[in-house]
C-alpha positions, 0 to 999 in steps of 0.5 A: 500500500503505497504512501500508508503509514505503519509507524505507531509514533508517526501514525499519532503525529500526523493523524490530524483528527477532524470532526464530521458535521453530520451525526451518524446512527448504528442500525441494523437493516431490515427488508423494509429499511434496505432502500433508503438506509443502504442508499445513504449509509456510509458503511456497513458490515455483515454479522452472523445476526444481520447487516449494521449500517452506519447512516446519517441520524436524520435518515436513522430517525425517519426510519424509526431507529431510536438509539444514540447518535455519534459523531464520527472523527476522521483521522486524516493520516493514511494509515497502513492496515497493518499498522500497529498501535493507532487504535489502541492508542485512540481508544485508550485516550478516550477511554481514560476520558470515559468517552465511547469509542466505536472505530471503523477502519477503512482503506485510507483513514481510521474513523472514531465514532463518539457520543454526539454530545462528547465530539467536541471534547473527543477531538480535543483529546485526540489533537492533544494525543498527537501533539504529545506523540510529536 
């Protein structure tokens, strides 16, 4: 994977966390919700119990989803899929502050989904983590 960073220290110093203004919900897809939810989803995952989709909160609410809303923080570093320690460092820093974190890794970036009400706080903590790793 050309250009991807695998060194833990470098991944942390270059993570440049960015808060997405859109709020998201995780929801289980049913035949009734599939067309609209999957069309709006920014991510899906198939488990034995069914398919989970991450969709913008307004879509989730329209489809009857009552679960919590999450803020998405994208780590802008192009981390290697084989890099070790970035997810652990991010999740640990947030856990120390009592902030739940659902990590999603994609090809170019990692994404931390945190409770929407704590998005700005989480962003600040991750920016501090990046500075302290430098």
